[in-house]
C-alpha distance (Angstrom), angle and dihedral (degrees) to the residues before:
residue distance angle dihedral
X1 . . .
X2 3.80 . .
X3 3.82 90.5 .
X4 3.81 90.9 52.6
X5 3.80 93.0 52.4
X6 3.81 93.9 43.7
X7 3.81 95.0 47.8
X8 3.80 91.6 46.0
X9 3.79 90.9 49.4
X10 3.80 90.5 50.8
X11 3.80 92.2 46.9
X12 3.79 90.4 51.9
X13 3.80 91.8 46.8
X14 3.80 94.6 49.4
X15 3.81 92.3 50.9
X16 3.80 120.5 20.4
X17 3.81 96.0 12.6
X18 3.80 115.8 46.4
X19 3.80 90.2 2.1
X20 3.80 94.8 57.4
X21 3.80 90.0 39.7
X22 3.80 91.2 55.7
X23 3.80 91.3 48.8
X24 3.81 91.5 50.6
X25 3.79 91.6 46.2
X26 3.79 91.7 52.4
X27 3.81 89.8 46.0
X28 3.79 91.1 55.1
X29 3.79 98.5 41.6
X30 3.80 104.8 30.7
X31 3.80 102.7 23.8
X32 3.82 98.6 -107.5
X33 3.82 109.6 168.2
X34 3.80 124.2 -112.2
X35 3.79 91.1 -166.5
X36 3.78 114.6 -139.0
X37 3.79 93.3 -23.6
X38 3.80 118.9 106.2
X39 3.80 112.4 -113.3
X40 3.82 94.3 -142.3
X41 3.81 92.6 50.7
X42 3.79 89.7 50.7
X43 3.81 90.5 49.7
X44 3.80 91.4 54.9
X45 3.80 90.4 46.8
X46 3.80 90.4 49.8
X47 3.81 91.7 51.5
X48 3.79 93.3 53.2
X49 3.80 92.7 44.9
X50 3.79 93.2 48.2
X51 3.81 95.2 49.3
X52 3.80 102.0 36.0
X53 3.80 97.7 26.2
X54 3.79 108.8 40.9
X55 3.82 104.8 17.0
X56 3.80 100.0 33.2
X57 3.79 96.5 42.9
X58 3.79 90.2 49.2
X59 3.80 88.5 49.8
X60 3.81 91.4 47.7
X61 3.78 94.6 51.7
X62 3.79 95.1 46.5
X63 3.82 93.9 38.4
X64 3.78 97.0 52.2
X65 3.79 88.4 48.7
X66 3.80 100.9 45.4
X67 3.82 105.3 32.2
X68 3.82 93.7 69.8
X69 3.82 87.3 50.7
X70 3.79 91.4 51.9
X71 3.78 89.4 54.4
X72 3.80 100.7 35.4
X73 3.80 87.0 -118.9
X74 3.83 131.1 144.3
X75 3.82 115.4 -83.3
X76 3.79 118.9 -87.6
X77 3.83 108.8 -84.9
X78 3.79 109.3 -102.3
X79 3.81 90.7 -130.5
X80 3.80 92.8 59.3
X81 3.79 91.3 47.8
X82 3.81 91.6 50.2
X83 3.81 93.0 49.6
X84 3.80 90.9 50.0
X85 3.79 91.0 47.9
X86 3.80 99.3 45.4
X87 3.82 96.3 42.4
X88 3.81 94.3 47.2
X89 3.81 95.4 43.4
X90 3.81 91.9 47.6
X91 3.81 92.1 48.0
X92 3.81 90.9 51.6
X93 3.81 91.5 48.1
X94 3.82 92.9 50.2
X95 3.81 91.9 48.9
X96 3.80 92.2 47.2
X97 3.79 96.7 52.2
X98 3.81 100.2 35.9
X99 3.79 111.2 38.5
X100 3.82 101.0 61.7
X101 3.83 94.7 40.2
X102 3.82 111.0 74.6
X103 3.81 93.1 -171.0
X104 3.80 95.7 49.5
X105 3.85 110.0 136.6
X106 3.81 111.9 -97.1
X107 3.80 88.1 -5.7
X108 3.82 95.9 168.5
X109 3.80 92.4 49.1
X110 3.80 93.1 47.0
X111 3.81 94.0 49.2
X112 3.78 92.4 43.7
X113 3.81 89.8 52.5
X114 3.79 91.1 49.9
X115 3.80 93.0 61.8
X116 3.84 97.5 58.9
X117 3.80 90.3 41.7
X118 3.79 90.3 55.2
X119 3.79 90.2 48.9
X120 3.81 90.5 48.6
X121 3.80 93.4 49.7
X122 3.79 96.1 47.2
X123 3.81 92.6 41.5
X124 3.80 90.7 53.0
X125 3.79 89.8 50.9
X126 3.82 90.8 48.6
X127 3.81 90.0 49.1
X128 3.80 91.6 51.6
X129 3.81 92.2 45.9
X130 3.81 95.7 47.7
X131 3.80 89.9 44.3
X132 3.80 89.4 56.6
X133 3.81 94.2 43.3
X134 3.81 92.7 50.9
X135 3.80 95.4 47.3
X136 3.75 135.6 49.1
X137 3.76 133.2 82.1
X138 3.82 101.6 -97.5
X139 3.81 119.5 100.8
X140 3.78 113.4 -93.3
X141 3.80 117.0 -106.2
X142 3.83 132.3 -159.9
X143 3.80 93.8 -116.5
X144 3.80 88.2 64.5
X145 3.80 89.5 63.5
X146 3.80 89.7 54.7
X147 3.80 91.7 48.0
X148 3.80 90.9 49.1
X149 3.80 91.6 52.3
X150 3.79 89.8 51.4
X151 3.79 97.1 50.4
X152 3.82 92.7 44.8
X153 3.81 88.0 55.8
X154 3.82 90.4 62.4
X155 3.84 97.5 74.3
X156 3.82 89.9 40.2
X157 3.79 89.0 56.5
X158 3.81 89.7 46.4
X159 3.80 90.1 53.2
X160 3.82 89.6 54.9
X161 3.81 89.3 50.4
X162 3.81 90.7 49.4
X163 3.82 91.1 50.7
X164 3.80 89.3 55.4
X165 3.81 88.8 56.4
X166 3.79 95.8 46.3
X167 3.82 98.5 89.7
X168 3.80 124.8 101.9
X169 2.93 114.4 -101.7
X170 3.78 98.4 19.9
X171 3.82 104.3 -129.9
X172 3.77 120.8 -121.8
X173 3.80 88.4 -122.0
X174 3.80 113.1 35.4
X175 3.83 112.5 -135.7
X176 3.79 105.4 -85.8
X177 3.80 94.5 -127.0
X178 3.82 90.5 55.7
X179 3.79 92.7 47.4
X180 3.81 92.2 46.4
X181 3.80 93.1 56.1
X182 3.79 93.5 58.6
X183 3.81 92.9 42.2
X184 3.82 95.2 51.3
X185 3.81 92.7 43.3
X186 3.80 92.0 53.1
X187 3.79 97.6 38.4
X188 3.80 99.7 43.5
X189 3.80 103.1 19.5
X190 3.81 101.6 42.6
X191 3.80 111.7 17.6
X192 3.80 100.9 34.3
X193 3.81 94.9 41.1
X194 3.80 93.0 48.4
X195 3.80 89.3 49.6
X196 3.81 89.7 54.8
X197 3.80 92.0 53.7
X198 3.80 96.6 42.4
X199 3.80 93.5 47.5
X200 3.81 90.7 48.7
X201 3.81 87.6 57.5
X202 3.81 97.8 42.6
X203 3.80 103.6 35.5
X204 3.84 98.2 80.0
X205 3.80 90.7 53.8
X206 3.79 97.2 36.1
X207 3.82 102.1 44.3
X208 3.82 104.5 4.4
X209 3.79 98.9 -112.3
X210 3.81 120.1 156.4
X211 3.82 114.4 -93.2
X212 3.80 111.1 -91.2
X213 3.83 114.6 -101.1
X214 3.82 104.0 -108.8
X215 3.81 97.2 -134.4
X216 3.78 93.9 48.1
X217 3.81 92.9 46.7
X218 3.80 96.2 47.3
X219 3.81 93.2 39.0
X220 3.79 92.5 50.3
X221 3.79 90.9 47.4
X222 3.82 90.5 49.9
X223 3.81 91.0 53.0
X224 3.80 90.1 46.8
X225 3.82 92.7 50.6
X226 3.80 91.5 46.9
X227 3.79 88.5 52.4
X228 3.80 89.8 48.4
X229 3.81 92.6 52.8
X230 3.81 90.8 49.7
X231 3.81 90.9 46.5
X232 3.80 90.8 52.7
X233 3.82 88.6 48.8
X234 3.80 91.1 50.5
X235 3.81 95.2 -119.0
X236 3.79 115.8 164.1
X237 3.80 117.6 -110.5
X238 3.79 94.1 15.3
X239 3.79 81.5 135.6
X240 3.81 89.8 74.8
X241 3.79 91.5 67.0
X242 3.81 91.7 42.6
X243 3.78 92.8 52.1
X244 3.81 96.0 44.0
X245 3.79 92.2 44.7
X246 3.80 91.7 49.7
X247 3.81 92.4 48.6
X248 3.81 90.4 51.7
X249 3.81 91.1 48.5
X250 3.81 93.4 48.2
X251 3.79 90.5 51.2
X252 3.80 92.3 45.8
X253 3.80 91.6 51.1
X254 3.80 92.1 50.8
X255 3.79 90.0 -135.4
X256 3.76 96.6 159.2
X257 3.79 98.0 29.9
X258 3.78 130.8 98.2
X259 3.78 121.8 -75.0
X260 3.79 120.0 -110.3
X261 3.82 91.8 -145.9
X262 3.80 114.8 125.6
X263 3.81 90.7 -145.9
X264 3.84 130.5 40.2
X265 3.78 113.3 -81.3
X266 3.78 116.6 -100.1
X267 3.81 117.7 -110.6
X268 3.82 95.3 -99.5
X269 3.79 90.5 53.2
X270 3.80 92.4 49.6
X271 3.80 91.2 52.8
X272 3.79 91.2 47.6
X273 3.79 90.5 50.7
X274 3.81 90.3 49.1
X275 3.81 90.9 52.0
X276 3.82 92.2 48.0
X277 3.79 94.3 47.0
X278 3.80 91.0 47.6
X279 3.79 91.7 48.0
X280 3.79 94.9 51.5
X281 3.79 91.5 43.0
X282 3.82 89.1 58.0
X283 3.81 89.7 47.2
X284 3.81 88.9 54.8
X285 3.81 89.0 49.9
X286 3.81 90.5 52.0
X287 3.81 94.1 48.4
X288 3.82 91.5 45.9
X289 3.80 90.4 51.2
X290 3.80 91.5 52.4
X291 3.80 89.8 50.7
X292 3.82 92.3 48.2
X293 3.80 91.1 50.6
X294 3.82 90.7 50.1
X295 3.80 90.5 51.8
X296 3.79 91.5 48.6
X297 3.80 92.0 47.7
X298 3.81 90.8 52.1
X299 3.81 93.7 46.2
X300 3.80 101.4 38.9
X301 3.79 105.1 12.9
X302 3.82 91.0 -119.7
X303 3.79 114.6 144.2
X304 3.81 119.0 -150.2
X305 3.79 113.4 -86.0
X306 3.81 122.4 -126.1
X307 3.80 93.1 -100.2
X308 3.80 91.7 50.0
X309 3.81 93.2 52.2
X310 3.79 89.1 45.4
X311 3.81 88.5 55.6
X312 3.81 90.8 52.4
X313 3.79 94.3 48.5
X314 3.78 93.5 48.1
X315 3.81 91.8 47.2
X316 3.81 86.6 60.4
X317 3.82 100.4 33.3
X318 3.81 101.9 38.6
X319 3.79 94.8 24.9
X320 3.79 108.7 39.9
X321 3.80 104.0 19.7
X322 3.80 103.3 35.2
X323 3.80 96.5 40.2
X324 3.81 90.5 49.9
X325 3.80 89.8 51.0
X326 3.80 90.1 51.5
X327 3.79 94.4 45.3
X328 3.79 100.7 42.9
X329 3.82 97.1 38.7
X330 3.80 91.4 56.3
X331 3.82 89.3 61.4
X332 3.80 101.1 31.7
X333 3.82 106.2 41.5
X334 3.83 95.8 60.0
X335 3.80 89.6 55.1
X336 3.81 95.1 42.4
X337 3.82 91.4 50.4
X338 3.83 97.2 36.7
X339 3.80 92.7 -118.6
X340 3.80 133.0 134.6
X341 3.82 116.0 -91.3
X342 3.78 110.8 -93.2
X343 3.77 126.6 -112.0
X344 3.79 118.1 -67.0
X345 3.79 97.3 -142.7
X346 3.84 97.0 60.5
X347 3.81 89.1 45.5
X348 3.81 91.1 52.6
X349 3.81 89.5 48.6
X350 3.81 90.4 49.9
X351 3.79 93.4 53.0
X352 3.81 93.3 44.2
X353 3.82 93.6 49.1
X354 3.79 92.1 44.9
X355 3.80 93.1 51.8
X356 3.79 91.9 46.4
X357 3.79 90.0 49.5
X358 3.80 92.7 51.8
X359 3.81 93.0 46.3
X360 3.80 94.5 49.5
X361 3.80 90.2 47.6
X362 3.79 101.3 42.6
X363 3.81 103.5 38.8
X364 3.85 99.6 53.8
X365 3.81 92.1 42.7
X366 3.79 91.6 45.6
X367 3.80 87.9 55.8
X368 3.81 91.2 46.7
X369 3.82 91.6 -121.5
X370 3.82 113.6 163.4
X371 3.81 105.0 157.3
X372 3.80 123.5 119.5
X373 3.80 94.8 -87.5
X374 3.81 92.6 48.5
X375 3.80 90.0 49.2
X376 3.80 91.4 54.1
X377 3.82 90.8 48.6
X378 3.80 92.5 49.5
X379 3.80 90.7 46.8
X380 3.80 89.4 52.2
X381 3.80 89.0 51.8
X382 3.78 90.0 61.2
X383 3.78 92.2 50.1
X384 3.81 91.9 50.2
X385 3.81 92.7 47.0
X386 3.80 90.1 51.1
X387 3.81 92.3 48.3
X388 3.81 89.0 51.4
X389 3.79 89.0 54.1
X390 3.81 91.3 48.4
X391 3.81 90.8 51.8
X392 3.80 90.7 48.6
X393 3.81 92.7 47.0
X394 3.81 90.9 49.5
X395 3.80 89.3 53.4
X396 3.81 92.1 49.5
X397 3.80 93.1 48.0
X398 3.79 90.8 47.0
X399 3.80 88.5 50.6
X400 3.80 92.7 51.7
X401 3.80 91.2 49.2
X402 3.80 93.9 49.2
X403 3.82 120.2 97.9
X404 3.78 119.7 -95.0
X405 3.79 118.8 -104.5
X406 3.77 126.9 -154.8
X407 3.79 96.4 -160.7
X408 3.81 131.7 31.7
X409 3.82 113.3 -100.5
X410 3.81 110.9 -92.3
X411 3.78 111.8 -96.2
X412 3.81 93.7 21.2
X413 3.81 106.5 105.0
X414 3.80 114.7 -153.6
X415 3.82 119.7 -168.6
X416 3.78 114.4 -105.0
X417 3.81 88.7 -129.9
X418 3.80 90.3 71.4
X419 3.78 97.6 37.1
X420 3.77 96.1 65.4
X421 3.77 112.4 127.6
């Protein structure tokens, strides 16, 4: 099942996720046409597809495979995995084809059906994840509490998305406040929080960092989640809790500290550490931007502009979430699928292109630049981000086509944390 989720997530990303995002970016910066389709409606569609299609389906596939292993629990029942897959994929498809097309047949009915399907898919995933985290024979660990909070946030975010589609008729462009609530809940509440918990579990084995202190990890996650709830509610200075919580988590995870390995890290581990450090650095940039905009709004009454909020979202989505997917999957998928680790050079290219894409997207928009030169830079960011995805997808496909191995190749150390069977 993990291969089905991963390949579907990549297919969505290459087409309606990153692909649509690149088209919209070029339309805004270089004047590429979107035909008769409204640009803003396509942007909202892209956001939902990217978060619930690419990122969430990747998380679902990996999560339902690895969480039972973390706990020493039975594998996720195939029926639960299929329900989560079918309901989520169908909901994404209905949203993609119906929202931006005002004349779509039975548009209101189709969009209204997509909301409950998305809730059903994410709720089934959360049920399977919590079921695994509660059971098993291994001792419980604090990072499991953080992971559980993240996966439970997925159906809550889906409910907020469904509420935005509940009106009659469903508008071509959903009110921005309604759309924002679902986006922030999924991005910060589900994806980011789950990443914190998963990395806390994997980091000692992957990159030889000290285990995270339980109180600091859970306390930082609690502050982060409180900030997320206030952000979704539109409360001023929710960014304070987000920023403090993230700083506590980064310190607890030892991301920028020294390794405890007795020997130099192998090349795969160094690339994974680079991806993780880059990802969390972009998350810190995003949280700091939110705080700066709150301060400015309180002092001068100036709300963040569209480009500024876009910079924040992409610092989290392209920076934190996508880079962590690239970095962790390169180490975890070969073990999960009993394949040889993939080539280092394409992985290094993926991480370099992804970081360049985030930088060229976030920095100009953070500065509010919209002149011709800034537009070219932002357009280039989309091209680089898409090329990073292509390189990552090529690695995954090559991995799936490679022969199975029963033992790691001699001389290629693989952390015990990802060799558990």
